[in-house]
C-alpha positions in Angstrom: -148.6 41.4 -58.3 -147.5 44.6 -60.1 -143.8 45.3 -60.5 -142.7 48.9 -61.0 -139.1 49.6 -62.0 -137.6 53.0 -61.4 -134.7 54.8 -63.1 -133.5 58.4 -62.8 -130.7 60.7 -63.8 -129.9 59.0 -67.0 -127.7 61.8 -68.4 -127.4 60.0 -71.8 -123.9 60.1 -73.3 -121.9 60.8 -75.2 -122.7 64.5 -75.6 -123.7 65.4 -79.2 -121.8 68.0 -81.1 -122.5 71.4 -79.6 -122.7 74.7 -81.5 -120.7 77.6 -80.1 -123.7 79.9 -79.7 -125.4 77.3 -77.6 -122.8 77.8 -74.9 -123.5 81.4 -74.5 -125.5 80.6 -71.3 -125.4 78.4 -68.2 -124.6 75.6 -70.6 -121.0 76.6 -70.8 -120.4 75.6 -67.2 -122.2 72.3 -67.8 -120.2 71.7 -70.9 -116.9 72.2 -69.0 -118.1 69.9 -66.2 -119.1 67.2 -68.7 -115.6 67.1 -70.2 -113.8 67.5 -66.8 -115.4 64.5 -65.2 -119.1 63.8 -65.8 -118.5 61.9 -69.0 -116.5 59.4 -67.1 -119.3 58.8 -64.6 -122.3 58.7 -67.1 -120.9 56.1 -69.4 -123.2 54.6 -72.0 -121.8 51.1 -71.6 -122.8 51.1 -67.9 -126.2 52.5 -68.8 -126.7 49.8 -71.3 -125.8 47.1 -68.8 -128.2 48.6 -66.3 -131.1 48.8 -68.7 -130.5 45.3 -70.1 -130.5 43.9 -66.6 -133.7 45.8 -65.7 -135.5 44.7 -68.9 -134.4 41.1 -68.2 -136.5 41.2 -65.0 -139.6 41.9 -67.1 -141.2 44.6 -64.8 -144.8 45.5 -65.5 -143.9 49.1 -65.9 -140.9 51.4 -65.9 -140.8 55.0 -64.5 -138.0 57.3 -65.6 -138.0 60.4 -63.3 -135.9 63.0 -65.2 -132.5 64.2 -66.2 -132.3 62.2 -69.4 -130.2 65.0 -71.0 -127.1 66.8 -69.8 -127.3 70.3 -71.1 -130.9 70.4 -72.4 -129.7 70.8 -75.9 -132.3 70.5 -78.7 -130.1 67.8 -80.3 -130.1 65.8 -77.1 -133.9 65.2 -77.1 -134.2 63.1 -80.2 -131.4 60.9 -78.9 -133.0 60.4 -75.6 -136.3 59.7 -77.3 -134.6 56.9 -79.3 -133.2 55.6 -76.0 -136.7 55.6 -74.6 -138.1 53.7 -77.5 -135.5 51.0 -76.9 -136.4 50.9 -73.3 -140.1 50.3 -74.0 -143.3 51.6 -75.6 -145.2 54.6 -74.1 -147.6 52.1 -72.7 -144.8 50.4 -70.8 -142.7 53.4 -69.7 -143.6 56.7 -68.0 -141.3 59.7 -68.1 -141.1 63.1 -66.3 -138.5 65.8 -66.8 -135.7 66.9 -64.4 -133.7 70.1 -64.0 -131.1 69.2 -66.7 -134.0 68.8 -69.2 -134.9 72.4 -68.5 -131.3 73.7 -68.2 -132.2 76.8 -70.1 -135.4 78.0 -71.8 -136.0 76.0 -74.9 -139.1 75.7 -77.1 -140.9 72.6 -75.9 -141.4 71.5 -79.5 -137.7 71.2 -79.8 -137.2 69.6 -76.4 -139.6 67.5 -74.2 -142.2 67.2 -77.0 -140.0 64.4 -78.3 -141.1 62.4 -75.1 -144.7 63.5 -75.1 -146.2 60.0 -75.7 -144.4 58.9 -72.5 -145.8 61.9 -70.5 -149.5 61.4 -71.1 -152.2 59.9 -69.1 -153.5 56.6 -70.3 -157.3 56.0 -70.9 -158.0 54.7 -67.4 -156.0 57.6 -65.9 -157.7 60.2 -68.1 -161.0 59.0 -66.8 -159.8 59.9 -63.3 -158.1 63.1 -64.1 -158.3 64.9 -67.5 -154.8 66.1 -68.3 -154.4 69.4 -70.1 -152.5 68.5 -73.3 -148.8 68.9 -72.9 -149.0 69.9 -69.2 -148.6 68.4 -65.8 -149.8 66.5 -63.8 -151.1 63.4 -65.5 -152.4 60.1 -64.2 -151.7 56.6 -65.5 -153.8 53.8 -64.0 -152.9 50.1 -64.1 -155.5 48.2 -62.2 -155.2 49.2 -58.5 -152.0 51.2 -59.2 -152.0 54.9 -60.2 -148.9 56.8 -61.3 -149.1 60.6 -60.9 -146.6 62.4 -63.1 -145.4 65.9 -62.0 -142.8 68.3 -63.4 -140.5 70.2 -61.0 -138.2 71.1 -63.9 -137.6 74.9 -64.3 -134.7 76.9 -65.8 -132.4 78.3 -63.2 -129.3 80.5 -62.8 -125.8 79.1 -63.0 -124.8 76.8 -60.1 -128.5 76.3 -59.2 -130.3 73.0 -59.9 -133.5 73.7 -57.8 -137.0 72.9 -58.9 -140.6 74.0 -58.3 -144.0 72.5 -58.8 -146.0 75.8 -58.5 -149.5 76.6 -57.3 -151.4 74.9 -60.1 -149.6 71.5 -59.9 -149.8 71.5 -56.1 -153.6 72.2 -56.2 -154.1 69.5 -58.8 -151.9 67.0 -56.9 -154.1 67.4 -53.8 -157.2 66.8 -55.8 -155.8 63.8 -57.6 -154.5 62.2 -54.4 -157.8 62.7 -52.7 -159.8 61.2 -55.6 -157.5 58.2 -56.1 -157.4 57.6 -52.4 -161.2 57.5 -52.2 -161.1 54.9 -55.0 -158.7 52.8 -52.9 -155.8 53.0 -55.4 -152.1 52.7 -54.5 -150.7 56.1 -55.5 -147.2 56.6 -56.7 -146.1 60.2 -57.1 -143.3 60.8 -59.7 -141.3 63.9 -59.1 -137.7 64.7 -59.8 -136.7 66.8 -56.8 -137.1 65.2 -53.4 -139.9 66.7 -51.3 -138.7 65.3 -48.0 -136.4 67.3 -45.7 -132.7 66.6 -45.6 -132.4 65.2 -49.0 -131.2 68.3 -51.0 -129.7 71.6 -50.1 -131.0 75.0 -51.2 -129.2 75.0 -54.5 -130.7 71.7 -55.5 -133.9 71.4 -53.5 -137.6 71.7 -54.3 -138.5 75.3 -53.7 -142.0 74.5 -52.6 -141.1 71.3 -50.8 -142.9 72.3 -47.5 -146.2 72.9 -49.4 -145.8 69.5 -51.1 -145.1 67.8 -47.8 -148.2 69.3 -46.3 -150.3 67.8 -49.2 -148.7 64.4 -48.7 -149.1 64.6 -44.9 -152.8 65.4 -45.2 -153.3 62.5 -47.6 -151.4 60.1 -45.4 -153.5 61.1 -42.3 -156.6 60.4 -44.3 -155.3 56.9 -45.2 -155.5 53.7 -43.2 -152.2 52.4 -44.7 -148.9 52.5 -42.9 -146.2 52.4 -45.6 -144.7 55.5 -47.2 -141.4 55.4 -49.0 -139.2 57.8 -50.8 -136.3 56.8 -53.1 -133.8 59.5 -54.2 -130.7 59.3 -56.4 -127.4 60.3 -54.8 -125.2 62.9 -56.4 -123.5 61.8 -59.7 -125.6 58.7 -60.0 -128.0 56.8 -62.2 -130.7 55.2 -60.3 -132.6 51.9 -60.8 -134.9 50.2 -58.4 -137.5 47.5 -58.7 -140.6 47.8 -56.5 -143.0 44.9 -56.1 -145.2 43.4 -53.4 -142.4 41.0 -52.4 -138.7 41.7 -51.9 -137.1 44.1 -54.4 -133.7 42.8 -55.6 -131.3 45.3 -57.0 -127.8 45.2 -58.4 -124.9 47.7 -58.1 -123.1 47.6 -61.4 -120.3 49.9 -60.3 -119.6 51.7 -57.0 -119.9 55.1 -58.6 -123.4 54.3 -59.8 -124.6 53.1 -56.4 -127.6 54.8 -54.8 -129.4 54.7 -51.5 -131.3 51.4 -51.6 -135.1 51.4 -51.7 -137.3 49.8 -49.1 -137.2 46.0 -49.3 -141.0 45.6 -49.5 -143.9 47.6 -50.7 -147.5 46.4 -50.1 -149.7 46.8 -53.2 -152.4 47.8 -53.4 -152.9 50.4 -50.7 -154.0 54.0 -50.5 -151.2 55.9 -49.0 -149.1 57.9 -51.5 -145.5 56.9 -52.3 -142.9 59.2 -54.0 -140.3 58.2 -56.5 -137.7 60.6 -58.0 -134.1 61.6 -58.4 -132.0 64.8 -58.7 -128.6 66.0 -59.8 
């Protein structure tokens, strides 16, 4: 039995000291929002309780699907990398970025490169799909389970938190799902923005969601399995879920942190793709 724990929208606090010139962009609105209310929702003490509870369950693997930072500041990324190291090793934790991690354009070497060991295919995954270094998608294989890491994180205008995979990632996703399905693997797609309809409005949605749904739909039709699930984070929330082949217990630490509950059961292994993500 393989147990996959899922977290999203960490928004690690407190916010580090911000230089004035760093606020000459969309970050100014985010900075104001943080101090007006978000800092009271994304409390570090609650996050620590949540992660300690999750680690106590000893899952086989942990997926963190984006928005580890708040304003995408260069000084936030080393702090989130330290948090990740406390959560687990790169072999035990997989990470993809969210829209807050691409708040504005930043040199990747000063940003998500700090997480790179957590965003690379492992050796069995590379044998199935050879990742272009530093790019997406990537594949991690654990026995009959395969995690497919995507990035929908793109810089956007103020008041917009939308995402996009783009043509190359979508093409690669279709090829990967087809290959892994033919190998009989249970496929878990990690993406920050929800691809299913009705889960996010235009300002926060996945711009190429229809194209992504078509890919998933084709793969599902070609599969003999019947279970497909999507888990999304609600607004202003951190997310944690534990997925396993038996019931998946979860705990709401505080009402404001609660999210839509995941399906109670997931049959592993199987060949139909499942999606896991979050957005804010």
